[in-house]
DRENPA-3360 file (N, C-alpha, C; in nm, 2 decimals, always signed):
BEGIN
1 = MPAVEDPL = +0.07/-0.13/+0.00/+0.05/-0.02/+0.02/+0.05/+0.15/+0.05 ~ +0.07/+0.20/+0.12/+0.22/+0.30/+0.12/+0.36/+0.26/+0.02 ~ +0.40/+0.34/-0.05/+0.58/+0.36/-0.01/+0.67/+0.33/+0.13 ~ +0.60/+0.42/+0.19/+0.71/+0.45/+0.31/+0.73/+0.28/+0.36 ~ +0.88/+0.25/+0.33/+0.90/+0.12/+0.43/+0.97/+0.08/+0.53 ~ +0.97/+0.24/+0.59/+0.96/+0.18/+0.78/+0.88/+0.10/+0.82 ~ +0.87/+0.02/+0.93/+0.72/-0.03/+0.95/+0.63/+0.07/+1.07 ~ +0.76/+0.12/+1.22/+0.75/+0.18/+1.26/+0.63/+0.33/+1.19;
9 = IQGLGLLA = +0.68/+0.41/+1.11/+0.62/+0.49/+1.02/+0.56/+0.45/+0.98 ~ +0.46/+0.37/+0.93/+0.35/+0.29/+0.87/+0.27/+0.24/+0.95 ~ +0.34/+0.19/+1.07/+0.22/+0.17/+1.20/+0.17/+0.25/+1.27 ~ +0.27/+0.38/+1.25/+0.23/+0.54/+1.33/+0.10/+0.57/+1.25 ~ +0.11/+0.61/+1.10/-0.03/+0.58/+1.03/-0.11/+0.55/+1.04 ~ -0.12/+0.45/+1.05/-0.20/+0.34/+0.99/-0.31/+0.41/+1.16 ~ -0.24/+0.43/+1.26/-0.33/+0.44/+1.38/-0.34/+0.56/+1.38 ~ -0.29/+0.69/+1.29/-0.38/+0.85/+1.29/-0.49/+0.87/+1.17;
17 = FLAVTFGA = -0.50/+0.71/+1.09/-0.61/+0.70/+1.04/-0.76/+0.66/+1.07 ~ -0.70/+0.54/+1.15/-0.82/+0.45/+1.27/-0.81/+0.61/+1.36 ~ -0.71/+0.68/+1.43/-0.80/+0.75/+1.49/-0.89/+0.86/+1.42 ~ -0.85/+0.94/+1.32/-0.93/+1.02/+1.29/-1.07/+0.94/+1.23 ~ -1.07/+0.83/+1.19/-1.22/+0.76/+1.10/-1.22/+0.74/+1.25 ~ -1.29/+0.67/+1.36/-1.29/+0.64/+1.46/-1.34/+0.82/+1.59 ~ -1.26/+0.89/+1.55/-1.36/+1.01/+1.57/-1.46/+1.06/+1.53 ~ -1.44/+1.09/+1.33/-1.62/+1.06/+1.35/-1.71/+0.97/+1.38;
25 = AAIGVRAT = -1.68/+0.86/+1.43/-1.77/+0.76/+1.49/-1.82/+0.83/+1.59 ~ -1.70/+0.84/+1.64/-1.73/+0.95/+1.82/-1.82/+1.02/+1.70 ~ -1.83/+1.16/+1.68/-1.95/+1.22/+1.69/-2.09/+1.15/+1.65 ~ -2.06/+1.08/+1.53/-2.21/+1.01/+1.57/-2.25/+0.91/+1.71 ~ -2.16/+0.86/+1.70/-2.22/+0.83/+1.85/-2.30/+0.85/+1.92 ~ -2.20/+0.94/+1.99/-2.24/+1.21/+2.06/-2.36/+1.21/+2.01 ~ -2.46/+1.17/+1.88/-2.58/+1.22/+1.82/-2.68/+1.14/+1.87 ~ -2.61/+0.99/+1.82/-2.69/+0.82/+1.86/-2.71/+0.90/+1.98;
33 = TSSVNTWY = -2.59/+0.82/+2.08/-2.68/+0.82/+2.28/-2.82/+0.93/+2.28 ~ -2.83/+1.03/+2.19/-2.94/+1.11/+2.31/-3.05/+1.05/+2.31 ~ -3.07/+0.96/+2.15/-3.20/+1.01/+2.15/-3.30/+0.82/+2.07 ~ -3.09/+0.71/+2.09/-3.18/+0.59/+2.04/-3.22/+0.52/+2.13 ~ -3.25/+0.51/+2.27/-3.31/+0.47/+2.37/-3.48/+0.49/+2.42 ~ -3.46/+0.70/+2.33/-3.62/+0.79/+2.37/-3.66/+0.77/+2.14 ~ -3.69/+0.89/+2.15/-3.67/+0.87/+1.96/-3.73/+0.74/+1.95 ~ -3.56/+0.68/+1.90/-3.56/+0.58/+1.76/-3.65/+0.48/+1.83;
41 = VSLRKPEW = -3.65/+0.42/+1.97/-3.72/+0.32/+1.99/-3.91/+0.41/+1.94 ~ -3.91/+0.52/+2.01/-4.13/+0.54/+1.97/-4.10/+0.50/+1.82 ~ -4.04/+0.48/+1.67/-4.03/+0.46/+1.59/-4.07/+0.39/+1.50 ~ -4.25/+0.45/+1.34/-4.19/+0.24/+1.30/-4.09/+0.21/+1.28 ~ -4.06/+0.12/+1.22/-3.94/+0.07/+1.18/-3.97/-0.10/+1.04 ~ -4.01/-0.07/+0.99/-3.87/-0.18/+0.87/-3.90/-0.29/+0.94 ~ -3.96/-0.49/+0.89/-3.97/-0.52/+1.07/-3.79/-0.61/+1.03 ~ -3.74/-0.56/+0.86/-3.61/-0.62/+0.85/-3.51/-0.51/+0.94;
49 = VPSGRTIG = -3.50/-0.39/+1.02/-3.43/-0.35/+1.01/-3.37/-0.38/+1.12 ~ -3.25/-0.45/+1.11/-3.12/-0.49/+1.16/-3.11/-0.43/+1.35 ~ -3.04/-0.51/+1.44/-3.07/-0.46/+1.59/-2.95/-0.42/+1.60 ~ -2.98/-0.37/+1.73/-2.89/-0.25/+1.73/-2.75/-0.27/+1.74 ~ -2.68/-0.40/+1.78/-2.56/-0.49/+1.79/-2.53/-0.48/+1.72 ~ -2.59/-0.53/+1.59/-2.54/-0.59/+1.48/-2.54/-0.47/+1.39 ~ -2.60/-0.32/+1.41/-2.57/-0.18/+1.34/-2.48/-0.19/+1.36 ~ -2.40/-0.12/+1.50/-2.29/-0.15/+1.65/-2.16/-0.22/+1.47;
57 = LVWSLLYI = -2.23/-0.34/+1.51/-2.01/-0.43/+1.42/-2.05/-0.38/+1.28 ~ -2.14/-0.34/+1.24/-2.09/-0.39/+1.12/-2.05/-0.21/+1.15 ~ -2.08/-0.13/+1.12/-2.06/+0.00/+1.19/-1.87/+0.01/+1.21 ~ -1.87/-0.07/+1.27/-1.70/-0.10/+1.39/-1.69/-0.11/+1.23 ~ -1.65/-0.28/+1.20/-1.64/-0.31/+1.12/-1.62/-0.22/+0.99 ~ -1.69/-0.17/+0.93/-1.70/-0.06/+0.85/-1.59/+0.04/+0.86 ~ -1.56/+0.08/+0.99/-1.46/+0.25/+0.98/-1.39/+0.17/+1.00 ~ -1.34/+0.13/+1.08/-1.19/-0.04/+1.02/-1.16/-0.02/+0.84;
65 = LMALAAWG = -1.19/-0.09/+0.82/-1.20/-0.06/+0.65/-1.17/+0.02/+0.60 ~ -1.25/+0.16/+0.62/-1.21/+0.35/+0.59/-1.13/+0.31/+0.59 ~ -1.04/+0.31/+0.72/-0.93/+0.38/+0.81/-0.78/+0.32/+0.71 ~ -0.83/+0.19/+0.69/-0.76/+0.12/+0.59/-0.72/+0.17/+0.43 ~ -0.80/+0.19/+0.41/-0.84/+0.22/+0.28/-0.73/+0.36/+0.27 ~ -0.81/+0.44/+0.37/-0.70/+0.58/+0.34/-0.60/+0.56/+0.37 ~ -0.53/+0.46/+0.46/-0.44/+0.47/+0.47/-0.35/+0.43/+0.28 ~ -0.41/+0.31/+0.25/-0.39/+0.29/+0.13/-0.39/+0.39/+0.04;
73 = ARDALIFY = -0.45/+0.52/+0.06/-0.49/+0.64/-0.11/-0.45/+0.71/-0.09 ~ -0.39/+0.82/+0.01/-0.34/+0.90/+0.07/-0.39/+1.05/-0.04 ~ -0.36/+1.05/-0.18/-0.35/+1.08/-0.28/-0.48/+1.17/-0.31 ~ -0.61/+1.08/-0.24/-0.73/+1.12/-0.29/-0.84/+1.12/-0.10 ~ -0.73/+1.17/-0.06/-0.74/+1.21/+0.13/-0.86/+1.33/+0.10 ~ -0.85/+1.45/+0.04/-1.02/+1.52/+0.05/-1.13/+1.47/+0.05 ~ -1.16/+1.36/-0.07/-1.23/+1.27/-0.04/-1.28/+1.19/+0.03 ~ -1.20/+1.17/+0.10/-1.23/+1.08/+0.23/-1.32/+1.16/+0.34;
81 = GVQLGTNA = -1.24/+1.29/+0.36/-1.27/+1.41/+0.41/-1.42/+1.44/+0.46 ~ -1.45/+1.43/+0.29/-1.61/+1.53/+0.24/-1.70/+1.38/+0.32 ~ -1.58/+1.27/+0.22/-1.74/+1.15/+0.31/-1.78/+1.12/+0.42 ~ -1.59/+1.12/+0.49/-1.69/+1.10/+0.61/-1.74/+1.22/+0.72 ~ -1.66/+1.28/+0.71/-1.75/+1.48/+0.76/-1.88/+1.47/+0.78 ~ -1.99/+1.38/+0.64/-2.14/+1.40/+0.58/-2.21/+1.28/+0.64 ~ -2.08/+1.13/+0.67/-2.18/+1.03/+0.75/-2.15/+1.03/+0.90 ~ -2.08/+1.16/+0.99/-2.09/+1.16/+1.10/-2.23/+1.29/+1.07;
89 = YWSILFFG = -2.26/+1.39/+1.02/-2.33/+1.43/+1.02/-2.52/+1.44/+0.98 ~ -2.51/+1.27/+0.93/-2.58/+1.23/+0.95/-2.64/+1.20/+1.09 ~ -2.56/+1.13/+1.11/-2.58/+1.02/+1.27/-2.64/+1.20/+1.36 ~ -2.62/+1.33/+1.30/-2.64/+1.45/+1.39/-2.78/+1.49/+1.34 ~ -2.76/+1.45/+1.19/-2.96/+1.53/+1.11/-3.05/+1.39/+1.23 ~ -3.02/+1.22/+1.19/-3.13/+1.19/+1.20/-3.17/+1.14/+1.33 ~ -3.03/+1.14/+1.40/-3.08/+1.16/+1.56/-3.07/+1.25/+1.63 ~ -3.02/+1.32/+1.65/-2.97/+1.41/+1.69/-3.03/+1.57/+1.69;
97 = RRNPKAAL = -3.09/+1.54/+1.58/-3.23/+1.65/+1.49/-3.30/+1.61/+1.54 ~ -3.34/+1.47/+1.55/-3.41/+1.38/+1.43/-3.52/+1.39/+1.35 ~ -3.50/+1.41/+1.27/-3.50/+1.47/+1.14/-3.48/+1.35/+1.00 ~ -3.57/+1.23/+0.99/-3.51/+1.15/+0.87/-3.52/+1.20/+0.79 ~ -3.66/+1.30/+0.71/-3.64/+1.33/+0.57/-3.48/+1.42/+0.58 ~ -3.43/+1.47/+0.65/-3.30/+1.63/+0.63/-3.19/+1.52/+0.57 ~ -3.16/+1.38/+0.73/-3.12/+1.29/+0.71/-3.10/+1.21/+0.59 ~ -3.25/+1.22/+0.52/-3.20/+1.13/+0.41/-3.13/+1.17/+0.22;
105 = ECIFLLFL = -3.15/+1.33/+0.24/-3.10/+1.43/+0.19/-2.93/+1.37/+0.17 ~ -2.94/+1.39/+0.35/-2.83/+1.36/+0.30/-2.69/+1.23/+0.31 ~ -2.75/+1.15/+0.31/-2.77/+1.01/+0.28/-2.73/+0.95/+0.17 ~ -2.83/+1.05/+0.09/-2.83/+1.05/-0.04/-2.60/+1.09/-0.10 ~ -2.69/+1.27/-0.04/-2.55/+1.25/-0.09/-2.37/+1.17/-0.06 ~ -2.41/+1.13/+0.14/-2.31/+1.09/+0.16/-2.26/+0.93/+0.05 ~ -2.38/+0.87/+0.02/-2.35/+0.74/-0.12/-2.28/+0.83/-0.21 ~ -2.30/+0.95/-0.26/-2.25/+1.00/-0.39/-2.10/+0.99/-0.34;
113 = FVLSTLLQ = -2.09/+1.05/-0.22/-1.91/+1.08/-0.18/-1.87/+0.94/-0.15 ~ -1.93/+0.88/-0.10/-1.93/+0.71/-0.08/-1.80/+0.68/-0.21 ~ -1.92/+0.67/-0.31/-1.89/+0.57/-0.46/-1.79/+0.65/-0.51 ~ -1.78/+0.79/-0.47/-1.65/+0.87/-0.54/-1.57/+0.87/-0.44 ~ -1.53/+0.82/-0.36/-1.43/+0.79/-0.28/-1.37/+0.64/-0.33 ~ -1.47/+0.62/-0.32/-1.45/+0.44/-0.36/-1.38/+0.46/-0.52 ~ -1.44/+0.54/-0.60/-1.38/+0.52/-0.76/-1.19/+0.61/-0.75 ~ -1.18/+0.71/-0.73/-1.11/+0.80/-0.67/-0.98/+0.72/-0.59;
121 = FWGLSLVA = -1.04/+0.63/-0.51/-0.97/+0.53/-0.43/-0.87/+0.40/-0.46 ~ -0.95/+0.35/-0.60/-0.95/+0.21/-0.70/-0.88/+0.27/-0.77 ~ -0.94/+0.38/-0.82/-0.79/+0.47/-0.91/-0.62/+0.51/-0.88 ~ -0.56/+0.49/-0.73/-0.52/+0.47/-0.69/-0.45/+0.32/-0.67 ~ -0.57/+0.23/-0.58/-0.48/+0.13/-0.54/-0.63/+0.03/-0.50 ~ -0.60/-0.05/-0.59/-0.74/-0.15/-0.62/-0.74/-0.22/-0.51 ~ -0.71/-0.24/-0.40/-0.70/-0.33/-0.25/-0.81/-0.13/-0.14 ~ -0.69/-0.11/-0.18/-0.75/+0.05/-0.13/-0.96/+0.08/-0.13;
129 = GLLLVPYL = -1.00/+0.08/-0.31/-1.11/+0.07/-0.32/-1.16/-0.02/-0.33 ~ -1.13/-0.14/-0.32/-1.24/-0.31/-0.32/-1.27/-0.27/-0.16 ~ -1.18/-0.24/-0.08/-1.21/-0.20/+0.12/-1.37/-0.12/+0.14 ~ -1.41/-0.02/+0.06/-1.48/+0.07/+0.04/-1.61/-0.02/-0.07 ~ -1.61/-0.03/-0.06/-1.73/-0.22/-0.13/-1.80/-0.18/-0.03 ~ -1.80/-0.25/+0.08/-1.90/-0.26/+0.17/-1.94/-0.22/+0.24 ~ -1.91/-0.09/+0.23/-1.92/+0.01/+0.32/-2.00/+0.14/+0.22 ~ -2.04/+0.10/+0.08/-2.11/+0.14/-0.02/-2.25/+0.06/+0.03;
137 = AWVGFASY = -2.22/-0.01/-0.04/-2.32/-0.18/+0.01/-2.43/-0.14/+0.14 ~ -2.31/-0.08/+0.29/-2.42/-0.06/+0.38/-2.52/+0.08/+0.38 ~ -2.41/+0.17/+0.32/-2.48/+0.31/+0.30/-2.62/+0.30/+0.18 ~ -2.59/+0.22/+0.11/-2.74/+0.15/-0.01/-2.77/+0.12/+0.07 ~ -2.81/+0.04/+0.17/-2.89/-0.05/+0.23/-2.94/+0.04/+0.35 ~ -2.85/+0.17/+0.43/-2.93/+0.21/+0.55/-2.95/+0.37/+0.50 ~ -2.97/+0.39/+0.37/-3.03/+0.48/+0.33/-3.18/+0.44/+0.29 ~ -3.21/+0.29/+0.18/-3.32/+0.22/+0.20/-3.38/+0.22/+0.35;
145 = LNYAVWRQ = -3.34/+0.20/+0.45/-3.39/+0.20/+0.60/-3.46/+0.32/+0.61 ~ -3.32/+0.41/+0.66/-3.38/+0.56/+0.64/-3.46/+0.58/+0.58 ~ -3.55/+0.56/+0.44/-3.64/+0.59/+0.33/-3.76/+0.55/+0.45 ~ -3.73/+0.46/+0.46/-3.82/+0.38/+0.51/-3.88/+0.38/+0.60 ~ -3.80/+0.46/+0.67/-3.87/+0.54/+0.85/-3.90/+0.70/+0.86 ~ -3.87/+0.67/+0.76/-3.91/+0.89/+0.69/-3.99/+0.85/+0.67 ~ -4.07/+0.74/+0.56/-4.18/+0.72/+0.52/-4.30/+0.64/+0.61 ~ -4.31/+0.60/+0.69/-4.34/+0.55/+0.78/-4.41/+0.68/+0.91;
153 = NPVPA = -4.30/+0.73/+0.93/-4.29/+0.80/+1.05/-4.29/+0.98/+1.02 ~ -4.44/+0.95/+0.87/-4.46/+1.16/+0.90/-4.38/+1.25/+0.95 ~ -4.37/+1.30/+0.95/-4.36/+1.46/+1.05/-4.48/+1.57/+1.05 ~ -4.59/+1.56/+1.15/-4.65/+1.66/+1.10/-4.61/+1.83/+1.09 ~ -4.68/+1.88/+1.01/-4.63/+1.97/+0.91/-4.66/+2.11/+1.03;
% end
């Protein structure tokens, strides 16, 4: 992946990417925590909604893959930063502001940003691009889930 041969430098670089990526995750968790056990549980949701535990495990794995991908495609980090920020903002909109409609608009952009990042990474490193494929698939699934929740829980005008 990276051109630097020194294992210590590579290891520190990977730790930095993990820290930044999980820092963005922490922003999302903070927004989520305040309403997941109150507002979110009161929403009508489709029968196929994954459990909270499943969602947490999937996101943890995806954040690791995202950090590895960014570590392997450093020349396209502006794309990575935009999608990472959008990812955190979705949690703020959906859980923090309890606004599934605004979150749906945001997650549509997130899907496009992840796709752009994947394509940029792919051009730099096949492995880095492939590491983002599960993330793109999950964001697609999460988009459909966000849509279903929004449709089943209309907000009064």
